[in-house]
N, C-alpha and C positions, 0 to 999 in steps of 0.2 A: 753167667746166665744171660740169655737174651732179654731184651726189654719187651714185655708182652702186653698186648692190648686185646682183651681186658687182662688185668694182672693175674686173674685166676678164673677157672671155669667152675660153674655150678655142676657138681657131679650128679645132682638129682634132676637136672634138666633133661627131660626125655626128648627134646627137640635136637639135642646135640648127639650125633652118632658116636658110638663107642670108638670107632676108628679115629674120629677127630680128637677125642680125648687123648688117645695114645700119641697121635702126632703132635698135639699141642705140648704134651709133657716132654716128648723127645726134643722138639725144637727148643723149648725153654732151657732144657738142661744141657744140650750139646752145643748150642751156639753161644758165643760170648756176648758181652754187652754192646759190641759194635753193631750187632744185628737188632733190628726192630721188626717184630712180628705182629701182624694184625690177624686175629681169627674172625671168621665170618664177616669180613669187611663188606660193607654195602654202600652204594651211592646211587644217585639219580642223575642220569645223563640225558642226552638228546639223540633221537634217531636221525636218519638221513633227511626226513621231512620236517625236522624240528619238533617232533612229538616227544613227550617224556618217555624215558626208557629206564627200567630197573637194571642195576648192575650189582653183581655179587661175586665174591671169591671165597673159597674155603680158607685160604691163607694168602696174605700178601707179605712178602719178606723184603725189607729195605735195608740197604747198607750204603754208607756214604761213599765208599770207593767202588763197590761192585755194581750197585744199581738196584733195580727192583725185579722181583721174581714172583709170578703168580703160581701158586701151588694148589692144584686140584686134587682132592683126596676121595678115593672110592674104596670103601671097606667091603669085606666079605670075599667070596670066591668070584672070579671074573670069567665071563664067557664072551668070546668074539666070534661072529659069523659073518665073514666077508661077503657071502652070497645073499644075505638077507637085505630087506629094505633098509633105507637109511635109518629109520627109527627102530630097527630090529637087528642091529649088528652087535651092539654092546649091551651086556646085561650083568647084573650082580645076582648071586645065588646065596640065599640066606641059610641059616643053620637048619631050617626045616626043608631044605632042598627046593625052595620056591624060587623061580626065576623072575626077575624084575627087569624088563627092558628099559634102557635109558633113552630119553628123548633124543639125545645126541651123544656123539663120542665125547668121552671125558677130555680128550685132547682138543677137540673143537671147542668145548665149553671153556677150557683154560685159555685158548686162543682168543675167543670172543671177549672174555673177561679182561684179557690183557689190553686189547684194543680199546675197549670201552673205558677202562680206567685211565689209559694214556690220554684219551680225549678229555676226560674229566680233569686230569692233572694239568693239561695245557691251558685250561680255563682259569687256573689259579692266578691271582694278581701277582705280578713280579716273576712269573716263571720264565718269560722272555724266550720261548722256543728252545729250551735246553735240549741237547742231544745226549742221551745217556743210555746205558745198557738196560733193556727192558725185555725180560724173557718169561717163559712159562714152562711148567713141568707138571707131570702127573705122578701121584704116589698111590700105589696099591699096597697098603701096609700089611695085609693079611695073606698075601700069596707070593709065590716065586714066579716071576714073569718069564717062564721058559717058553716063549713063543717059538715054534719051528721056524717061522719066517715072520718078521714084523710087518704089519700093514705099511703100505708105501708112504703114508703120511705121518709116520712115527719115526723119530730118531731115538736110538737107544740111550742117548745121553739125557733126554728129557723124560725117560721112563725109570722110575724108582720103585722098587718093590720091597717086600718085607725083609729080605735078606740084608738090606741096607739100613734098617731102622736103628742099628747101633752105631752107624757111621754116617749120619745125615749131613754133618758139616761138610765132609769131603764131597758127597754127592751134590749138594746144593752149590758148593763153590765150583765144582766141575760144570754144572749147568750154567752158572753165570758166565764162565769162560767160553762155553760153547756159543752163547748168544753174543758175547763180545767179539769173538773172532780175532782177526789180526789187527783190527783197528783199535784206536785208543780214543773212545768218545769222551765227552766231557763228564767229569765226575759228578755224582749226585750232590755230594758235599753235605756238611752239617746243616746248612741253611735249607737245602732241599729236603733233608730228613724232617726238619721242623715243619716245613710246609705240608709234607705228606701226613704227618701226625695231626696237623690242624685240619686236614681234610677228612681223614678216616677215623680219628679219635679225638675230636676237639673237646676242650674243657672250657666251659663258660657258664655264667650265671645270668639268667633272664630275670630282670627285676619285674615287679608287679606295679606298674605305674597306675595312676588314677584312671586313665583311659581304659585299661584292661578291667579294672574293678568295676567301672561304670558299665561295661559291656555285660558282665555277669549279673550286676544288679538289674539291668534292663530286662534280661532274659527271665529273671525271677519274677519281676513285676508283670511282664506279659503273661506269664502262666497264671498268676493270681487274678489278673483282670479277666482272663477268659473263664476262670472258674466262676466269676460273678455272673456270667451269662446264664447260669442255671436258674437264677432268679427269674429271668424272663420266661423260661420254660414253665416255672411254677405259676406265673401270672398270665400265661397265654390265653386263658379263657376269660380274663377280666378285660372288659372294654375300656375301663377307666381306672387309673391307679395314681396314687400319690406316693412318691419315693423320696426319702430324705437321707442325708448322711453327711459325714464329715468330708473335708477336702481329701481327695485321694481314694475315696471309697468306690470309685468307678462309675459315678453317675453319668458323666459325659459318654464314656464308652458304652454304657447300657443304653443311653438315648440313641446313639448312632446305630447300635446293633438292632434295637427295636425298629427304628426307621427302615433299616435294610430288610428285616424280616417282613414287615408290612408291604414294602415295595415289591418283594418277590411274590406276594400274593396278588399283585396287580392293583394295589391301592394307591391313591394319590395322597402323599404325605407332606405335611408342612412341618418342618423342623426349625424351631426358633431358639434363640439364645439372646443374651443381652449384650455381650462383649463383641465388638466388631472384629477383634483379632481372632477370637475363638470361631466366629462365623466364617472368616476367611479360611481358617484351618479346616473346618468341617466341609467347606465347599471343595477343597482339594481332595479330602478323603472320599467324598461321595460323588466326585466328578464322573459323569457318564451314566448316572442313574437318573433317568428322566422323570421317574415317578416321585422323586424327592425334591422339594423346593426348600432351599436353605437360606437363612439370613437372620439378622437381628430383627427385633420388632420394628425398629425404625427403618432398616433397609427394606424390609418387606412393605412397610407403609409407603415409602417413596416409590418403590418399583410398581406396586399395584395401582397407586394413584396415577403414575405416568401412563400405565397401560390403559387406564380409564380416561386419559386425557384430562386429568385433574392436576392443577399446578401445585406441587408440594413445596415450592420454594418458600423460605421464611419471609414473612411480611416485614417491611421496614420497621425498625424500632422494637421488634419483638425479642425478648430475652430468651436464653436457652431453656429455662424451665417451662415457659409458656409454649415454646415451639415443640419441644420434645414430649412434654407431658400431656399436652392438650391439642395443639394444632395438628401435628402429624397423625395422632389417633383419629381425629375428626376426618381427616382426608382419607384415611383407610376405611372408615365407615362409609363415607360417600362413595368410595370406589366399589364397595360391596354391592351398592344399589345399582351400579352400572355394569356389573359383571355377572355372568351366569356360572362362572367357574367356582366349584366348591371342593373342599378337601375331605377325604374319607377319614383322615386321622391327623391329629396334631400332637407333636412331641415337643416339649418345652424343657430346655436346660437353663440353669441359672434363674429359675422362676421366682426366687426370692426378690429379684430386682424388678419384677413386673408390677406395675401399678394395678390396683384393684379394678378400675374402670376399663382397663384394656381387655379384660377377659370377655366382657359382653361384646366388644367390637370384634374380637377374633372369632367369637361364636358365629357371627354372621357369615364367615367364610367356610363354615363346616356344614356337612350334610347332617340331616337329622340322626340322632343317636350315634354320634361319631366316636371313634376311639381316641381317648385323650390320656396321655402319660405325662405327668408333671414331675420333674426332678428339681430338688432345691436343697440348699444348705443355709439354714437360718443364721448361721454364724458368719456367713460371707455377705450379709446384707449391708452393702456399702452405700446404696443410693436411695433406699426407700425405708418406710416404717414397716411395722409388722405386716407380713404378707397375708393375703387371702387368695384362695384358689377355687377354680370351678369344679373341683372334685371333692365330694363330701365324705368319701371313705377315710378311714384312719390311715395315716401314713405308714408305709413300710420303712423301717429304719435300717440302713446299712451300717453295721457296727464294726466293719473290718476295713482298715486302711490298707489298700493293696498297691499303692503307688509309691509311698515314701519308705525310706529305710527306717528302721526302728529308732535310730538316733534322731533323725529329722522329725519323725512323728512325736517323739518325746518332747521336743521343743514346741512344735506347732500346737500340740494338745493343751499346753499351758495357756494358750490364748483362745481356746475354744470355749464358747459360752452357750453352745446349743444344748438341746435336750440330750439326756442320757450320756453326758460327756464321760462319765466314769466307766462305761461299758465298752468304749471304743478301744479296739486293739489293733496292733500292726503285725502283719505276718510276713513282711518283707525281710530282706537281709539285715544284719546288724548295722552295717554302714560305717562311713567315716565319722570321725569326731567332728563336731561343729567347729569351724575356724572362726575365731573372733579377733579383730584387729582394732585397736584404739588409735584415734588420731586427735591432733591438737587443733588443726584448722583446715580450711578447704584445700590449701596447697599440700599439706601433709596427706590428706585423704586421697588426692589425685595421685601422689607418688606411691602410696600404698596400693592403690588400684592398679597402677602400671606394673608394679612388682608382682602382684597376684596374677595378672593376665599372662605375664611372661612365664611365670612358674607353671601355670596350668597348661599352657600350650606347648612350650619348648621343653620343659622338664618332665611334665606328666603326660604329654601326648594327647591332651583333650582337644577335640576339634572346636574351632570358634563357634560353629553352629550349635554346639551343645552347651553354650554358655549364655546366660542372660543376666544383665545388670539391671536390677529393679530399684526404682527410686520413689521416695515419698512425694516429691514435687516434680514438676515437669523437668526433664533433663536439660532443656534450654535454660531454665532458671538457674540450674546448678553449674552451667558451663561444662556440661558433659556430652551434650549431643553434637554430632558432626565434628568432633575433635579426635585427634590421634592420641591414644594413651597406650603405652607399652607396645607400640608398633601396630596397633589396631585402631580402626575408626569405629567409634561408638555411634550407632545409628538407630533411629526409631524404626526404620525399615531396612533390613540388610539386603545387600545385592552382590556380595562377593565373599571369598574365603578369608579376606583380611578385614572383615567387618563383624562386629559383635553387637547383638541386640541390646539396646539400652532404652528402657521405657518406664512409665509409671507402674506402680504395683496394681493400681485399679485397672489399667488397660490390659494387664496380663492375666487377669482373673479367668479361670477356666483352662489355662494353658499350663505347660510344664517344660522344664529343661533338666537335663542331668545335673548341671551345675548352675546354681543361682547365687549371685553376689548381691546382697542387700546393701545399698549405699544411699547417700544423700538423704538421711533421715532428719537432719536438722537438729534443733535443740530439743533434747528429751531429758533435761536435767531434773525435772520434778514429776511427781506421781500424777498430777492432774494432766500434764501433757501426755504422759504414758497411757492414761485411760483412753484418751482420744485416738491413740495410735494402735491399740491392741488389735482391733479388727483388721487393720492393714497388715500388721505383723503376722497375723494368722494366715492371711492370703499369701503374703510374701514367702514365708518359710515353707509353706506347704507346696509351693511351686517346684521346689527342688526335689528331684527323685533320688539322687545319689549323694550329692555333696552340697552343703550349705555354708556360705561364707558371709559373715556379717561385719560391716564396718560401723563402729560406734564412736561417737564423740567421747573424749576422755571423761567428761563430766556427766556421762549418762547416769540416770538414777540407778542406785544400787539394786533396786528391785528388778530392773531389766537385766542388769549385768549378771545377776544370779541365775537368771533363766538360761543365758547362753554360756555362762562360766560357772557351773554348779560346783 
């Protein structure tokens, strides 16, 4: 029996003509194991101008000594009209006596398939311009081809009809000899047979690396986030709204979408946040929308003061707290007195970190009865005490985490201390198991980090720009910034494909990456230290959308280790 690809046909498949079923069985049973037969072989080649072109043949027969033969099969009764147009010369007639014109001659179709497959084979690595017998033939299994005179472009050797169905081996061998002629071309050989099999019937397994799973997670998250936009439609008649929710509930996406909608209505919109990295990201997203002014509170204070020709530079000897909490806000207030520009709407993200007295200053930059939307998460309050807001309505609580996988949400939720923590749910994919690595000292931690980065990028196919290394302390203090680890430079601001972002947890608040590595946590051997760290860990863990990796000192408090290693 011949070696058949596929090994058997599905008799219930209506897409396979009965004629091809018959020919498949005959070839399988009449040819011996030295023949390799491919049914419905398909390939993708290139046209004369380099465009992609589909290729297909009913049967491709390969033999190590004889070569390759394309066999085109046409079932039913056959009609030929040499006086007809090119597309009305050959036809098949079904059992209901209906005529079906063929787009081209079956012999021309076999010829085209032969040349197309030959070009495809020549692209195989290691083929090296082999010269071997390559022919074509046409089989009409349901008729006796008693043509009075054969069309000029047909040789009787390459025309096989139903009378030969019991003797296909001799007919096919004869066709091979016809195409070979008196010459003795190079044999296809067993290695050639293996290459043809690898082209037309390859066998391989495609693994599912982390990079592919991340892609599916991101698609799911995008769908969930857009579903949250329905909330804005519900609130569209409210001029002021207070919206709160856990990390990953889509607050930033909602803030951006609300700003876009207002801008489309022709309104001047002030979009504020606290984190400068988040502001930079939002500026990129909203680039080109002139109606939206984006920045952190302090960026806006500096820019507006400069526009009003007020000096926002820090006075000598002033500490950070006095400069950021009081001096810059005062300059922003002074600038409002020198400017006639006012905003129709103010959208604020990360509002939990805004100080109470800033709101009165910002109100000076708004028109009477402005639109104000405030988004906040009281569990991410890293810089201020309990917040107050310029909106008196009850807050709308977002209780669905649509950013993190369920596994990551399960860990981050344990550090959540905001209101209604018990009702928060995650609708994202199940996700990867949390990776936890224990280290003994700083050197051991660096080695672990190097191994992790190599595995992620080289073995799992994760792009460097999809990874963030988040630390408790400034990376410079931990000797992690501007250093090469695992072949990658860790930088606070990345500028190339071989650089990976490494920054503090605080500075990454409001942002996300598919893969987050939490490192540089320092000593967390007692519960008192852990209590101070919980808010940071909530932010850090919730930044990962698909995969979370945590590096912990070996002497980490058991309470924390149980969170990550249940």
